[in-house]
Backbone as JSON Lines, residues from 0, in Angstrom:
{"i":0,"aa":"X","n":[-4.37,-0.01,15.15],"ca":[-4.24,-1.31,14.43],"c":[-3.49,-2.31,15.2]}
{"i":1,"aa":"X","n":[-4.04,-3.5,15.15],"ca":[-3.5,-4.61,15.75],"c":[-2.55,-5.28,14.75]}
{"i":2,"aa":"X","n":[-1.28,-5.31,14.9],"ca":[-0.41,-5.8,14.0],"c":[-0.23,-7.29,14.12]}
{"i":3,"aa":"X","n":[-0.96,-7.82,15.18],"ca":[-0.81,-9.25,15.37],"c":[-1.91,-10.03,14.43]}
{"i":4,"aa":"X","n":[-2.66,-9.25,13.7],"ca":[-3.74,-9.82,12.89],"c":[-3.34,-9.51,11.41]}
{"i":5,"aa":"X","n":[-3.84,-10.38,10.54],"ca":[-3.46,-10.19,9.16],"c":[-4.19,-8.9,8.6]}
{"i":6,"aa":"X","n":[-5.23,-8.52,8.96],"ca":[-5.85,-7.26,8.7],"c":[-5.18,-6.06,9.04]}
{"i":7,"aa":"X","n":[-4.67,-6.09,10.38],"ca":[-3.93,-5.03,10.89],"c":[-2.62,-4.86,10.09]}
{"i":8,"aa":"X","n":[-1.94,-5.95,9.7],"ca":[-0.78,-5.81,8.92],"c":[-1.0,-5.2,7.51]}
{"i":9,"aa":"X","n":[-2.16,-5.63,6.82],"ca":[-2.54,-5.08,5.48],"c":[-2.82,-3.59,5.72]}
{"i":10,"aa":"X","n":[-3.56,-3.18,6.78],"ca":[-3.89,-1.92,6.77],"c":[-2.6,-1.08,7.02]}
{"i":11,"aa":"X","n":[-1.68,-1.27,7.82],"ca":[-0.44,-0.6,8.04],"c":[0.39,-0.43,6.91]}
{"i":12,"aa":"X","n":[0.59,-1.63,6.19],"ca":[1.39,-1.58,4.91],"c":[0.64,-0.78,3.84]}
{"i":13,"aa":"X","n":[-0.69,-0.78,3.92],"ca":[-1.31,0.08,2.85],"c":[-1.01,1.45,3.07]}
{"i":14,"aa":"X","n":[-1.08,1.88,4.32],"ca":[-0.91,3.32,4.55],"c":[0.45,3.7,4.22]}
{"i":15,"aa":"X","n":[1.45,2.94,4.7],"ca":[2.91,3.2,4.45],"c":[3.11,3.17,2.88]}
{"i":16,"aa":"X","n":[2.58,2.15,2.11],"ca":[2.82,2.09,0.72],"c":[2.2,3.23,-0.03]}
{"i":17,"aa":"X","n":[0.9,3.69,0.49],"ca":[0.38,4.88,-0.12],"c":[1.12,6.07,0.11]}
{"i":18,"aa":"X","n":[1.81,6.33,1.2],"ca":[2.52,7.49,1.45],"c":[3.77,7.36,0.61]}
{"i":19,"aa":"X","n":[4.44,6.16,0.34],"ca":[5.63,6.16,-0.48],"c":[5.26,6.43,-1.82]}
{"i":20,"aa":"X","n":[4.06,6.12,-2.21],"ca":[3.55,6.39,-3.72],"c":[3.49,8.02,-3.86]}
{"i":21,"aa":"X","n":[2.79,8.65,-2.74],"ca":[2.76,10.09,-2.84],"c":[4.05,10.73,-2.9]}
{"i":22,"aa":"X","n":[5.05,10.19,-2.19],"ca":[6.39,10.76,-2.02],"c":[7.06,10.6,-3.4]}
{"i":23,"aa":"X","n":[6.76,9.48,-3.97],"ca":[7.39,9.17,-5.31],"c":[6.85,10.31,-6.33]}
{"i":24,"aa":"X","n":[5.48,10.4,-6.45],"ca":[4.87,11.29,-7.4],"c":[5.12,12.6,-7.14]}
{"i":25,"aa":"X","n":[5.1,13.17,-5.94],"ca":[4.92,14.55,-5.66],"c":[6.29,15.18,-5.14]}
{"i":26,"aa":"X","n":[7.34,14.28,-4.7],"ca":[8.61,14.8,-4.26],"c":[9.66,14.23,-5.13]}
{"i":27,"aa":"X","n":[9.79,13.0,-5.33],"ca":[10.9,12.46,-6.06],"c":[10.84,12.79,-7.55]}
{"i":28,"aa":"X","n":[9.67,12.61,-8.12],"ca":[9.64,12.87,-9.6],"c":[9.95,14.4,-9.86]}
{"i":29,"aa":"X","n":[9.42,15.43,-9.14],"ca":[9.74,16.55,-9.33],"c":[11.3,16.99,-9.21]}
{"i":30,"aa":"X","n":[11.7,16.21,-8.04],"ca":[13.26,16.57,-7.95],"c":[14.13,16.03,-9.16]}
{"i":31,"aa":"X","n":[13.48,14.92,-9.72],"ca":[14.33,14.4,-10.82],"c":[14.09,15.41,-12.05]}
{"i":32,"aa":"X","n":[12.96,15.65,-12.45],"ca":[12.81,16.39,-13.62],"c":[12.9,17.93,-13.47]}
{"i":33,"aa":"X","n":[12.79,18.44,-12.48],"ca":[12.8,19.99,-12.26],"c":[14.16,20.33,-11.62]}
{"i":34,"aa":"X","n":[14.68,19.46,-10.77],"ca":[15.95,19.84,-10.12],"c":[17.19,19.07,-10.4]}
{"i":35,"aa":"X","n":[16.99,18.19,-11.43],"ca":[18.06,17.38,-11.9],"c":[18.65,16.41,-10.93]}
{"i":36,"aa":"X","n":[17.76,15.87,-10.2],"ca":[18.25,14.89,-9.07],"c":[17.68,13.74,-9.26]}
{"i":37,"aa":"X","n":[18.24,12.88,-10.18],"ca":[17.58,11.52,-10.57],"c":[17.59,10.49,-9.33]}
{"i":38,"aa":"X","n":[18.65,10.59,-8.37],"ca":[18.69,9.68,-7.36],"c":[17.53,9.7,-6.45]}
{"i":39,"aa":"X","n":[16.82,10.71,-6.35],"ca":[15.61,10.79,-5.55],"c":[14.51,9.55,-6.01]}
{"i":40,"aa":"X","n":[14.35,9.51,-7.34],"ca":[13.47,8.51,-7.82],"c":[14.1,7.0,-7.63]}
{"i":41,"aa":"X","n":[15.41,6.95,-7.71],"ca":[15.92,5.65,-7.52],"c":[15.69,5.11,-6.01]}
{"i":42,"aa":"X","n":[15.94,6.02,-5.07],"ca":[15.83,5.62,-3.69],"c":[14.35,5.4,-3.26]}
{"i":43,"aa":"X","n":[13.49,6.58,-3.56],"ca":[12.11,6.46,-3.22],"c":[11.41,5.36,-4.03]}
{"i":44,"aa":"X","n":[11.84,5.17,-5.38],"ca":[11.13,4.21,-6.18],"c":[11.43,2.83,-5.83]}
{"i":45,"aa":"X","n":[12.7,2.47,-5.24],"ca":[13.01,1.24,-4.78],"c":[12.17,0.95,-3.62]}
{"i":46,"aa":"X","n":[12.19,1.84,-2.61],"ca":[11.34,1.73,-1.2],"c":[9.96,1.49,-1.61]}
{"i":47,"aa":"X","n":[9.38,2.17,-2.55],"ca":[7.98,2.17,-2.97],"c":[7.69,0.62,-3.53]}
{"i":48,"aa":"X","n":[8.65,0.2,-4.26],"ca":[8.41,-1.09,-4.96],"c":[8.49,-2.21,-3.97]}
{"i":49,"aa":"X","n":[9.38,-2.17,-2.99],"ca":[9.55,-3.12,-1.89],"c":[8.2,-3.06,-0.93]}
{"i":50,"aa":"X","n":[7.84,-1.92,-0.75],"ca":[6.46,-1.77,0.09],"c":[5.34,-2.34,-0.63]}
{"i":51,"aa":"X","n":[5.13,-2.16,-2.0],"ca":[4.14,-2.65,-2.76],"c":[4.15,-4.14,-2.64]}
{"i":52,"aa":"X","n":[5.37,-4.77,-2.85],"ca":[5.34,-6.33,-2.78],"c":[5.05,-6.74,-1.46]}
{"i":53,"aa":"X","n":[5.38,-6.03,-0.43],"ca":[5.1,-6.37,1.03],"c":[3.54,-6.33,1.13]}
{"i":54,"aa":"X","n":[2.95,-5.31,0.56],"ca":[1.54,-5.13,0.82],"c":[0.78,-6.39,0.06]}
{"i":55,"aa":"X","n":[1.2,-6.58,-1.0],"ca":[0.51,-7.82,-1.83],"c":[0.71,-9.07,-1.18]}
{"i":56,"aa":"X","n":[2.05,-9.19,-0.42],"ca":[2.25,-10.52,0.2],"c":[1.31,-10.62,1.44]}
{"i":57,"aa":"X","n":[1.17,-9.37,2.18],"ca":[0.41,-9.42,3.31],"c":[-1.13,-9.61,3.02]}
{"i":58,"aa":"X","n":[-1.46,-9.06,1.99],"ca":[-2.97,-9.3,1.33],"c":[-3.1,-10.87,1.14]}
{"i":59,"aa":"X","n":[-2.14,-11.47,0.5],"ca":[-2.31,-12.95,0.13],"c":[-2.18,-13.85,1.45]}
{"i":60,"aa":"X","n":[-1.3,-13.31,2.43],"ca":[-1.16,-14.01,3.67],"c":[-2.54,-13.96,4.56]}
{"i":61,"aa":"X","n":[-3.23,-12.68,4.39],"ca":[-4.49,-12.52,5.06],"c":[-5.48,-13.5,4.38]}
{"i":62,"aa":"X","n":[-5.47,-13.68,3.06],"ca":[-6.38,-14.58,2.42],"c":[-6.18,-15.92,2.88]}
{"i":63,"aa":"X","n":[-4.95,-16.42,3.02],"ca":[-4.67,-17.79,3.38],"c":[-5.05,-17.96,4.94]}
{"i":64,"aa":"X","n":[-4.65,-17.08,5.68],"ca":[-4.88,-17.22,7.16],"c":[-6.32,-17.07,7.64]}
{"i":65,"aa":"X","n":[-7.01,-16.14,7.1],"ca":[-8.41,-15.79,7.42],"c":[-9.43,-16.41,6.33]}
{"i":66,"aa":"X","n":[-10.15,-17.39,6.85],"ca":[-10.95,-17.95,5.79],"c":[-12.22,-17.11,5.49]}
{"i":67,"aa":"X","n":[-12.39,-15.97,6.09],"ca":[-13.44,-14.96,5.73],"c":[-12.9,-13.98,4.68]}
{"i":68,"aa":"X","n":[-11.61,-14.0,4.46],"ca":[-10.96,-13.01,3.61],"c":[-11.07,-13.55,2.12]}
{"i":69,"aa":"X","n":[-11.93,-12.91,1.39],"ca":[-12.18,-13.35,-0.12],"c":[-11.15,-12.92,-1.04]}
{"i":70,"aa":"X","n":[-10.99,-13.71,-2.16],"ca":[-10.15,-13.29,-3.17],"c":[-10.3,-11.87,-3.68]}
{"i":71,"aa":"X","n":[-11.58,-11.56,-3.84],"ca":[-12.05,-10.22,-4.28],"c":[-11.3,-9.15,-3.38]}
{"i":72,"aa":"X","n":[-11.2,-9.29,-2.07],"ca":[-10.6,-8.21,-1.34],"c":[-9.16,-8.09,-1.49]}
{"i":73,"aa":"X","n":[-8.44,-9.27,-1.78],"ca":[-7.12,-9.24,-2.01],"c":[-6.87,-8.57,-3.37]}
{"i":74,"aa":"X","n":[-7.66,-8.8,-4.34],"ca":[-7.71,-8.07,-5.6],"c":[-7.81,-6.49,-5.52]}
{"i":75,"aa":"X","n":[-8.78,-6.2,-4.69],"ca":[-9.03,-4.69,-4.47],"c":[-7.93,-3.95,-3.74]}
{"i":76,"aa":"X","n":[-7.34,-4.63,-2.66],"ca":[-6.12,-4.18,-2.13],"c":[-5.01,-3.92,-2.95]}
{"i":77,"aa":"X","n":[-4.77,-4.94,-3.97],"ca":[-3.68,-4.98,-4.96],"c":[-3.91,-3.96,-5.89]}
{"i":78,"aa":"X","n":[-4.99,-3.82,-6.54],"ca":[-5.47,-2.84,-7.57],"c":[-5.42,-1.47,-6.93]}
{"i":79,"aa":"X","n":[-5.91,-1.28,-5.68],"ca":[-5.92,-0.13,-5.18],"c":[-4.47,0.56,-4.92]}
{"i":80,"aa":"X","n":[-3.44,-0.33,-4.78],"ca":[-2.05,0.24,-4.45],"c":[-1.48,0.69,-5.88]}
{"i":81,"aa":"X","n":[-2.15,0.31,-6.94],"ca":[-1.54,0.73,-8.24],"c":[-2.13,2.1,-8.56]}
{"i":82,"aa":"X","n":[-2.9,2.71,-7.92],"ca":[-3.41,4.05,-8.24],"c":[-3.01,5.01,-7.26]}
{"i":83,"aa":"X","n":[-2.7,6.24,-7.58],"ca":[-2.4,7.18,-6.57],"c":[-3.56,7.47,-5.59]}
{"i":84,"aa":"X","n":[-3.35,7.57,-4.36],"ca":[-4.26,7.75,-3.22],"c":[-5.17,6.47,-3.22]}
{"i":85,"aa":"X","n":[-4.95,5.36,-4.0],"ca":[-5.81,4.22,-3.9],"c":[-5.81,3.58,-2.62]}
{"i":86,"aa":"X","n":[-4.52,3.33,-1.92],"ca":[-4.64,2.65,-0.7],"c":[-5.34,3.37,0.46]}
{"i":87,"aa":"X","n":[-5.41,4.73,0.28],"ca":[-6.12,5.44,1.21],"c":[-7.62,5.3,1.02]}
{"i":88,"aa":"X","n":[-8.02,5.23,-0.1],"ca":[-9.55,4.89,-0.38],"c":[-9.9,3.46,0.02]}
{"i":89,"aa":"X","n":[-9.08,2.51,-0.31],"ca":[-9.23,1.15,0.24],"c":[-9.34,1.08,1.76]}
{"i":90,"aa":"X","n":[-8.42,1.89,2.34],"ca":[-8.45,1.79,3.83],"c":[-9.69,2.36,4.31]}
{"i":91,"aa":"X","n":[-9.99,3.56,3.92],"ca":[-11.28,4.19,4.38],"c":[-12.54,3.46,4.0]}
{"i":92,"aa":"X","n":[-12.71,2.85,2.76],"ca":[-14.0,2.31,2.42],"c":[-14.06,0.86,2.72]}
{"i":93,"aa":"X","n":[-12.98,0.14,2.91],"ca":[-13.1,-1.31,3.13],"c":[-12.47,-1.72,4.33]}
{"i":94,"aa":"X","n":[-11.31,-1.45,4.49],"ca":[-10.39,-2.21,5.59],"c":[-10.79,-1.46,7.13]}
{"i":95,"aa":"X","n":[-10.9,-0.25,7.14],"ca":[-11.25,0.28,8.43],"c":[-12.7,0.02,8.98]}
{"i":96,"aa":"X","n":[-13.66,0.02,8.04],"ca":[-15.02,-0.43,8.48],"c":[-14.96,-2.02,8.86]}
{"i":97,"aa":"X","n":[-14.18,-2.77,8.21],"ca":[-14.0,-4.16,8.45],"c":[-13.36,-4.37,9.73]}
{"i":98,"aa":"X","n":[-12.41,-3.6,10.04],"ca":[-11.75,-3.67,11.41],"c":[-12.59,-3.37,12.46]}
{"i":99,"aa":"X","n":[-13.59,-2.21,12.29],"ca":[-14.46,-1.91,13.36],"c":[-15.61,-2.83,13.58]}
{"i":100,"aa":"X","n":[-15.79,-3.69,12.52],"ca":[-17.06,-4.59,12.74],"c":[-16.68,-5.9,13.54]}
């Protein structure tokens, strides 16, 4: 991934944000509800929220900087980040093929 390009930054942030969502759902939430450790959700949830905002900002920046980046792609990246494993699907189906072309 080339981090000097808007696409590269969106791809990297999407992967990191996706993993933060997985950690939130499958590690922090069980720790909160099964082990009585609510701080896990506070820490991981805050990190996930910041990463989500960074991903949306990167997608918007890509749309502004790259005239071939349509609004539809920005919407797909953003909506994909709202779903568990969504960023990984967006990466595999849209962003990676785009980077390879």
